[in-house]
PDB file with SEQRES, HELIX, SHEET and CRYST1 records, atoms N, CA, C and O in Angstrom:
SEQRES   1 A   55  UNK UNK UNK UNK UNK UNK UNK UNK UNK UNK UNK UNK UNK          
SEQRES   2 A   55  UNK UNK UNK UNK UNK UNK UNK UNK UNK UNK UNK UNK UNK          
SEQRES   3 A   55  UNK UNK UNK UNK UNK UNK UNK UNK UNK UNK UNK UNK UNK          
SEQRES   4 A   55  UNK UNK UNK UNK UNK UNK UNK UNK UNK UNK UNK UNK UNK          
SEQRES   5 A   55  UNK UNK UNK                                                  
HELIX    1 AA1 UNK A   13  UNK A   19  1                                   7    
HELIX    2 AA2 UNK A   20  UNK A   24  3                                   5    
HELIX    3 AA3 UNK A   25  UNK A   27  5                                   3    
HELIX    4 AA4 UNK A   33  UNK A   37  5                                   5    
SHEET    1 AA1 2 UNK A   2  UNK A   4  0                                        
SHEET    2 AA1 2 UNK A   7  UNK A   8 -1                                        
SHEET    1 AA2 3 UNK A  29  UNK A  32  0                                        
SHEET    2 AA2 3 UNK A  50  UNK A  54 -1                                        
SHEET    3 AA2 3 UNK A  42  UNK A  45 -1                                        
CRYST1    1.000    1.000    1.000  90.00  90.00  90.00 P 1           1          
ATOM      1  N   UNK A   1       2.630 125.826 117.774  1.00  0.00           N  
ATOM      2  CA  UNK A   1       3.678 126.542 117.115  1.00  0.00           C  
ATOM      3  C   UNK A   1       4.973 126.492 117.908  1.00  0.00           C  
ATOM      4  O   UNK A   1       5.028 125.949 119.012  1.00  0.00           O  
ATOM      5  N   UNK A   2       5.989 127.057 117.334  1.00  0.00           N  
ATOM      6  CA  UNK A   2       7.298 127.065 117.982  1.00  0.00           C  
ATOM      7  C   UNK A   2       7.343 128.078 119.116  1.00  0.00           C  
ATOM      8  O   UNK A   2       6.861 129.202 118.976  1.00  0.00           O  
ATOM      9  N   UNK A   3       7.918 127.678 120.227  1.00  0.00           N  
ATOM     10  CA  UNK A   3       8.139 128.592 121.344  1.00  0.00           C  
ATOM     11  C   UNK A   3       9.441 129.339 121.103  1.00  0.00           C  
ATOM     12  O   UNK A   3       9.490 130.567 121.184  1.00  0.00           O  
ATOM     13  N   UNK A   4      10.481 128.598 120.810  1.00  0.00           N  
ATOM     14  CA  UNK A   4      11.794 129.112 120.428  1.00  0.00           C  
ATOM     15  C   UNK A   4      12.161 128.343 119.178  1.00  0.00           C  
ATOM     16  O   UNK A   4      11.698 127.215 119.011  1.00  0.00           O  
ATOM     17  N   UNK A   5      12.969 128.898 118.291  1.00  0.00           N  
ATOM     18  CA  UNK A   5      13.330 128.219 117.049  1.00  0.00           C  
ATOM     19  C   UNK A   5      13.742 126.772 117.313  1.00  0.00           C  
ATOM     20  O   UNK A   5      14.690 126.522 118.058  1.00  0.00           O  
ATOM     21  N   UNK A   6      13.040 125.833 116.713  1.00  0.00           N  
ATOM     22  CA  UNK A   6      13.378 124.424 116.849  1.00  0.00           C  
ATOM     23  C   UNK A   6      12.722 123.718 118.019  1.00  0.00           C  
ATOM     24  O   UNK A   6      12.883 122.506 118.164  1.00  0.00           O  
ATOM     25  N   UNK A   7      11.987 124.434 118.859  1.00  0.00           N  
ATOM     26  CA  UNK A   7      11.324 123.779 119.997  1.00  0.00           C  
ATOM     27  C   UNK A   7       9.818 123.981 119.895  1.00  0.00           C  
ATOM     28  O   UNK A   7       9.341 125.047 119.507  1.00  0.00           O  
ATOM     29  N   UNK A   8       9.095 122.947 120.248  1.00  0.00           N  
ATOM     30  CA  UNK A   8       7.644 122.979 120.166  1.00  0.00           C  
ATOM     31  C   UNK A   8       7.046 122.661 121.524  1.00  0.00           C  
ATOM     32  O   UNK A   8       7.649 121.937 122.316  1.00  0.00           O  
ATOM     33  N   UNK A   9       5.871 123.194 121.794  1.00  0.00           N  
ATOM     34  CA  UNK A   9       5.176 122.915 123.043  1.00  0.00           C  
ATOM     35  C   UNK A   9       4.776 121.442 123.075  1.00  0.00           C  
ATOM     36  O   UNK A   9       4.231 120.914 122.106  1.00  0.00           O  
ATOM     37  N   UNK A  10       5.051 120.802 124.181  1.00  0.00           N  
ATOM     38  CA  UNK A  10       4.767 119.380 124.338  1.00  0.00           C  
ATOM     39  C   UNK A  10       3.317 119.152 124.724  1.00  0.00           C  
ATOM     40  O   UNK A  10       2.710 119.966 125.420  1.00  0.00           O  
ATOM     41  N   UNK A  11       2.769 118.034 124.262  1.00  0.00           N  
ATOM     42  CA  UNK A  11       1.440 117.634 124.677  1.00  0.00           C  
ATOM     43  C   UNK A  11       1.458 116.941 126.030  1.00  0.00           C  
ATOM     44  O   UNK A  11       0.412 116.738 126.647  1.00  0.00           O  
ATOM     45  N   UNK A  12       2.672 116.572 126.497  1.00  0.00           N  
ATOM     46  CA  UNK A  12       2.827 115.878 127.779  1.00  0.00           C  
ATOM     47  C   UNK A  12       3.881 116.595 128.635  1.00  0.00           C  
ATOM     48  O   UNK A  12       4.926 116.012 128.921  1.00  0.00           O  
ATOM     49  N   UNK A  13       3.633 117.833 129.046  1.00  0.00           N  
ATOM     50  CA  UNK A  13       4.665 118.563 129.788  1.00  0.00           C  
ATOM     51  C   UNK A  13       5.033 117.906 131.114  1.00  0.00           C  
ATOM     52  O   UNK A  13       6.197 117.948 131.511  1.00  0.00           O  
ATOM     53  N   UNK A  14       4.076 117.305 131.804  1.00  0.00           N  
ATOM     54  CA  UNK A  14       4.377 116.697 133.101  1.00  0.00           C  
ATOM     55  C   UNK A  14       5.339 115.521 132.952  1.00  0.00           C  
ATOM     56  O   UNK A  14       6.187 115.297 133.815  1.00  0.00           O  
ATOM     57  N   UNK A  15       5.210 114.779 131.867  1.00  0.00           N  
ATOM     58  CA  UNK A  15       6.120 113.660 131.602  1.00  0.00           C  
ATOM     59  C   UNK A  15       7.553 114.165 131.457  1.00  0.00           C  
ATOM     60  O   UNK A  15       8.479 113.567 132.005  1.00  0.00           O  
ATOM     61  N   UNK A  16       7.743 115.259 130.724  1.00  0.00           N  
ATOM     62  CA  UNK A  16       9.080 115.814 130.523  1.00  0.00           C  
ATOM     63  C   UNK A  16       9.635 116.402 131.820  1.00  0.00           C  
ATOM     64  O   UNK A  16      10.826 116.268 132.101  1.00  0.00           O  
ATOM     65  N   UNK A  17       8.784 117.047 132.603  1.00  0.00           N  
ATOM     66  CA  UNK A  17       9.233 117.573 133.893  1.00  0.00           C  
ATOM     67  C   UNK A  17       9.647 116.442 134.827  1.00  0.00           C  
ATOM     68  O   UNK A  17      10.633 116.565 135.554  1.00  0.00           O  
ATOM     69  N   UNK A  18       8.899 115.343 134.812  1.00  0.00           N  
ATOM     70  CA  UNK A  18       9.275 114.180 135.625  1.00  0.00           C  
ATOM     71  C   UNK A  18      10.612 113.600 135.182  1.00  0.00           C  
ATOM     72  O   UNK A  18      11.426 113.210 136.019  1.00  0.00           O  
ATOM     73  N   UNK A  19      10.847 113.541 133.861  1.00  0.00           N  
ATOM     74  CA  UNK A  19      12.132 113.048 133.359  1.00  0.00           C  
ATOM     75  C   UNK A  19      13.279 113.946 133.814  1.00  0.00           C  
ATOM     76  O   UNK A  19      14.333 113.455 134.219  1.00  0.00           O  
ATOM     77  N   UNK A  20      13.073 115.255 133.746  1.00  0.00           N  
ATOM     78  CA  UNK A  20      14.110 116.181 134.217  1.00  0.00           C  
ATOM     79  C   UNK A  20      14.390 115.974 135.699  1.00  0.00           C  
ATOM     80  O   UNK A  20      15.545 115.929 136.121  1.00  0.00           O  
ATOM     81  N   UNK A  21      13.333 115.848 136.479  1.00  0.00           N  
ATOM     82  CA  UNK A  21      13.468 115.707 137.927  1.00  0.00           C  
ATOM     83  C   UNK A  21      14.082 114.362 138.310  1.00  0.00           C  
ATOM     84  O   UNK A  21      14.905 114.304 139.224  1.00  0.00           O  
ATOM     85  N   UNK A  22      13.702 113.292 137.638  1.00  0.00           N  
ATOM     86  CA  UNK A  22      14.114 111.949 138.042  1.00  0.00           C  
ATOM     87  C   UNK A  22      15.369 111.434 137.355  1.00  0.00           C  
ATOM     88  O   UNK A  22      16.047 110.560 137.896  1.00  0.00           O  
ATOM     89  N   UNK A  23      15.696 111.957 136.168  1.00  0.00           N  
ATOM     90  CA  UNK A  23      16.852 111.459 135.416  1.00  0.00           C  
ATOM     91  C   UNK A  23      17.988 112.478 135.391  1.00  0.00           C  
ATOM     92  O   UNK A  23      19.127 112.154 135.729  1.00  0.00           O  
ATOM     93  N   UNK A  24      17.675 113.710 134.990  1.00  0.00           N  
ATOM     94  CA  UNK A  24      18.736 114.705 134.817  1.00  0.00           C  
ATOM     95  C   UNK A  24      19.253 115.256 136.139  1.00  0.00           C  
ATOM     96  O   UNK A  24      20.461 115.257 136.374  1.00  0.00           O  
ATOM     97  N   UNK A  25      18.372 115.718 136.994  1.00  0.00           N  
ATOM     98  CA  UNK A  25      18.816 116.367 138.227  1.00  0.00           C  
ATOM     99  C   UNK A  25      19.656 115.473 139.135  1.00  0.00           C  
ATOM    100  O   UNK A  25      20.627 115.969 139.708  1.00  0.00           O  
ATOM    101  N   UNK A  26      19.342 114.178 139.304  1.00  0.00           N  
ATOM    102  CA  UNK A  26      20.206 113.341 140.145  1.00  0.00           C  
ATOM    103  C   UNK A  26      21.621 113.169 139.582  1.00  0.00           C  
ATOM    104  O   UNK A  26      22.546 112.836 140.323  1.00  0.00           O  
ATOM    105  N   UNK A  27      21.790 113.393 138.277  1.00  0.00           N  
ATOM    106  CA  UNK A  27      23.101 113.219 137.652  1.00  0.00           C  
ATOM    107  C   UNK A  27      23.938 114.493 137.685  1.00  0.00           C  
ATOM    108  O   UNK A  27      25.089 114.481 137.248  1.00  0.00           O  
ATOM    109  N   UNK A  28      23.383 115.589 138.194  1.00  0.00           N  
ATOM    110  CA  UNK A  28      24.064 116.886 138.187  1.00  0.00           C  
ATOM    111  C   UNK A  28      24.604 117.201 139.574  1.00  0.00           C  
ATOM    112  O   UNK A  28      23.914 117.026 140.579  1.00  0.00           O  
ATOM    113  N   UNK A  29      25.844 117.666 139.612  1.00  0.00           N  
ATOM    114  CA  UNK A  29      26.458 118.130 140.862  1.00  0.00           C  
ATOM    115  C   UNK A  29      26.721 119.620 140.735  1.00  0.00           C  
ATOM    116  O   UNK A  29      27.309 120.058 139.746  1.00  0.00           O  
ATOM    117  N   UNK A  30      26.301 120.399 141.704  1.00  0.00           N  
ATOM    118  CA  UNK A  30      26.572 121.836 141.702  1.00  0.00           C  
ATOM    119  C   UNK A  30      27.562 122.112 142.821  1.00  0.00           C  
ATOM    120  O   UNK A  30      27.291 121.851 143.993  1.00  0.00           O  
ATOM    121  N   UNK A  31      28.718 122.647 142.436  1.00  0.00           N  
ATOM    122  CA  UNK A  31      29.798 122.914 143.378  1.00  0.00           C  
ATOM    123  C   UNK A  31      30.232 124.367 143.261  1.00  0.00           C  
ATOM    124  O   UNK A  31      29.822 125.067 142.335  1.00  0.00           O  
ATOM    125  N   UNK A  32      31.043 124.813 144.175  1.00  0.00           N  
ATOM    126  CA  UNK A  32      31.538 126.187 144.112  1.00  0.00           C  
ATOM    127  C   UNK A  32      32.528 126.338 142.966  1.00  0.00           C  
ATOM    128  O   UNK A  32      33.047 125.349 142.449  1.00  0.00           O  
ATOM    129  N   UNK A  33      32.783 127.567 142.577  1.00  0.00           N  
ATOM    130  CA  UNK A  33      33.687 127.869 141.463  1.00  0.00           C  
ATOM    131  C   UNK A  33      35.098 127.344 141.725  1.00  0.00           C  
ATOM    132  O   UNK A  33      35.829 127.070 140.773  1.00  0.00           O  
ATOM    133  N   UNK A  34      35.493 127.200 142.975  1.00  0.00           N  
ATOM    134  CA  UNK A  34      36.838 126.747 143.296  1.00  0.00           C  
ATOM    135  C   UNK A  34      37.053 125.278 142.955  1.00  0.00           C  
ATOM    136  O   UNK A  34      38.195 124.825 142.877  1.00  0.00           O  
ATOM    137  N   UNK A  35      35.987 124.537 142.752  1.00  0.00           N  
ATOM    138  CA  UNK A  35      36.096 123.129 142.380  1.00  0.00           C  
ATOM    139  C   UNK A  35      36.519 122.947 140.927  1.00  0.00           C  
ATOM    140  O   UNK A  35      36.793 121.825 140.502  1.00  0.00           O  
ATOM    141  N   UNK A  36      36.575 124.024 140.168  1.00  0.00           N  
ATOM    142  CA  UNK A  36      36.980 123.926 138.766  1.00  0.00           C  
ATOM    143  C   UNK A  36      38.415 123.452 138.618  1.00  0.00           C  
ATOM    144  O   UNK A  36      38.803 123.001 137.541  1.00  0.00           O  
ATOM    145  N   UNK A  37      39.202 123.543 139.663  1.00  0.00           N  
ATOM    146  CA  UNK A  37      40.592 123.117 139.570  1.00  0.00           C  
ATOM    147  C   UNK A  37      40.713 121.603 139.510  1.00  0.00           C  
ATOM    148  O   UNK A  37      41.776 121.082 139.173  1.00  0.00           O  
ATOM    149  N   UNK A  38      39.637 120.887 139.833  1.00  0.00           N  
ATOM    150  CA  UNK A  38      39.625 119.436 139.744  1.00  0.00           C  
ATOM    151  C   UNK A  38      39.404 119.025 138.292  1.00  0.00           C  
ATOM    152  O   UNK A  38      38.987 119.846 137.474  1.00  0.00           O  
ATOM    153  N   UNK A  39      39.670 117.797 137.970  1.00  0.00           N  
ATOM    154  CA  UNK A  39      39.538 117.315 136.597  1.00  0.00           C  
ATOM    155  C   UNK A  39      38.152 116.718 136.367  1.00  0.00           C  
ATOM    156  O   UNK A  39      37.793 115.715 136.984  1.00  0.00           O  
ATOM    157  N   UNK A  40      37.378 117.337 135.480  1.00  0.00           N  
ATOM    158  CA  UNK A  40      36.058 116.845 135.122  1.00  0.00           C  
ATOM    159  C   UNK A  40      35.930 116.842 133.604  1.00  0.00           C  
ATOM    160  O   UNK A  40      36.635 117.576 132.911  1.00  0.00           O  
ATOM    161  N   UNK A  41      35.034 116.019 133.101  1.00  0.00           N  
ATOM    162  CA  UNK A  41      34.848 115.915 131.658  1.00  0.00           C  
ATOM    163  C   UNK A  41      34.170 117.157 131.082  1.00  0.00           C  
ATOM    164  O   UNK A  41      34.592 117.679 130.051  1.00  0.00           O  
ATOM    165  N   UNK A  42      33.122 117.624 131.750  1.00  0.00           N  
ATOM    166  CA  UNK A  42      32.364 118.761 131.247  1.00  0.00           C  
ATOM    167  C   UNK A  42      32.194 119.789 132.355  1.00  0.00           C  
ATOM    168  O   UNK A  42      31.890 119.441 133.496  1.00  0.00           O  
ATOM    169  N   UNK A  43      32.390 121.041 132.015  1.00  0.00           N  
ATOM    170  CA  UNK A  43      32.193 122.119 132.978  1.00  0.00           C  
ATOM    171  C   UNK A  43      31.281 123.155 132.322  1.00  0.00           C  
ATOM    172  O   UNK A  43      31.602 123.695 131.263  1.00  0.00           O  
ATOM    173  N   UNK A  44      30.154 123.423 132.956  1.00  0.00           N  
ATOM    174  CA  UNK A  44      29.230 124.442 132.476  1.00  0.00           C  
ATOM    175  C   UNK A  44      29.181 125.544 133.518  1.00  0.00           C  
ATOM    176  O   UNK A  44      28.733 125.319 134.642  1.00  0.00           O  
ATOM    177  N   UNK A  45      29.636 126.725 133.154  1.00  0.00           N  
ATOM    178  CA  UNK A  45      29.653 127.838 134.098  1.00  0.00           C  
ATOM    179  C   UNK A  45      28.270 128.475 134.101  1.00  0.00           C  
ATOM    180  O   UNK A  45      27.809 128.988 133.081  1.00  0.00           O  
ATOM    181  N   UNK A  46      27.609 128.438 135.263  1.00  0.00           N  
ATOM    182  CA  UNK A  46      26.280 129.033 135.386  1.00  0.00           C  
ATOM    183  C   UNK A  46      26.371 130.534 135.613  1.00  0.00           C  
ATOM    184  O   UNK A  46      25.641 131.308 134.993  1.00  0.00           O  
ATOM    185  N   UNK A  47      27.251 130.935 136.485  1.00  0.00           N  
ATOM    186  CA  UNK A  47      27.505 132.344 136.743  1.00  0.00           C  
ATOM    187  C   UNK A  47      28.863 132.421 137.427  1.00  0.00           C  
ATOM    188  O   UNK A  47      29.617 131.449 137.392  1.00  0.00           O  
ATOM    189  N   UNK A  48      29.186 133.520 138.031  1.00  0.00           N  
ATOM    190  CA  UNK A  48      30.512 133.651 138.636  1.00  0.00           C  
ATOM    191  C   UNK A  48      30.650 132.874 139.937  1.00  0.00           C  
ATOM    192  O   UNK A  48      31.742 132.836 140.504  1.00  0.00           O  
ATOM    193  N   UNK A  49      29.577 132.252 140.432  1.00  0.00           N  
ATOM    194  CA  UNK A  49      29.634 131.560 141.715  1.00  0.00           C  
ATOM    195  C   UNK A  49      29.524 130.050 141.617  1.00  0.00           C  
ATOM    196  O   UNK A  49      30.045 129.347 142.482  1.00  0.00           O  
ATOM    197  N   UNK A  50      28.858 129.525 140.584  1.00  0.00           N  
ATOM    198  CA  UNK A  50      28.581 128.093 140.529  1.00  0.00           C  
ATOM    199  C   UNK A  50      28.892 127.518 139.156  1.00  0.00           C  
ATOM    200  O   UNK A  50      28.821 128.224 138.150  1.00  0.00           O  
ATOM    201  N   UNK A  51      29.234 126.248 139.116  1.00  0.00           N  
ATOM    202  CA  UNK A  51      29.424 125.516 137.866  1.00  0.00           C  
ATOM    203  C   UNK A  51      28.739 124.161 137.997  1.00  0.00           C  
ATOM    204  O   UNK A  51      28.515 123.673 139.104  1.00  0.00           O  
ATOM    205  N   UNK A  52      28.411 123.561 136.859  1.00  0.00           N  
ATOM    206  CA  UNK A  52      27.905 122.189 136.841  1.00  0.00           C  
ATOM    207  C   UNK A  52      29.034 121.312 136.331  1.00  0.00           C  
ATOM    208  O   UNK A  52      29.583 121.567 135.259  1.00  0.00           O  
ATOM    209  N   UNK A  53      29.386 120.281 137.089  1.00  0.00           N  
ATOM    210  CA  UNK A  53      30.473 119.378 136.731  1.00  0.00           C  
ATOM    211  C   UNK A  53      29.921 117.977 136.567  1.00  0.00           C  
ATOM    212  O   UNK A  53      29.161 117.500 137.410  1.00  0.00           O  
ATOM    213  N   UNK A  54      30.304 117.310 135.474  1.00  0.00           N  
ATOM    214  CA  UNK A  54      29.892 115.925 135.281  1.00  0.00           C  
ATOM    215  C   UNK A  54      31.112 115.085 134.980  1.00  0.00           C  
ATOM    216  O   UNK A  54      32.086 115.583 134.415  1.00  0.00           O  
ATOM    217  N   UNK A  55      31.074 113.836 135.344  1.00  0.00           N  
ATOM    218  CA  UNK A  55      32.195 112.925 135.083  1.00  0.00           C  
ATOM    219  C   UNK A  55      31.996 112.185 133.783  1.00  0.00           C  
ATOM    220  O   UNK A  55      32.840 111.375 133.399  1.00  0.00           O  
TER     221      UNK A  55                                                      
END                                                                             
């Protein structure tokens, strides 16, 4: 069944965790909030201390 609307439990959770660890995480940079003054394509504010910036 659905865990959250539109998402279903995977039959291969370890495969998805490996993809997150090996593909997504190496592409993410976590910097201090003061780095927001630089020019980046996407800025995701995690909280008042950190943001995720991607080029």
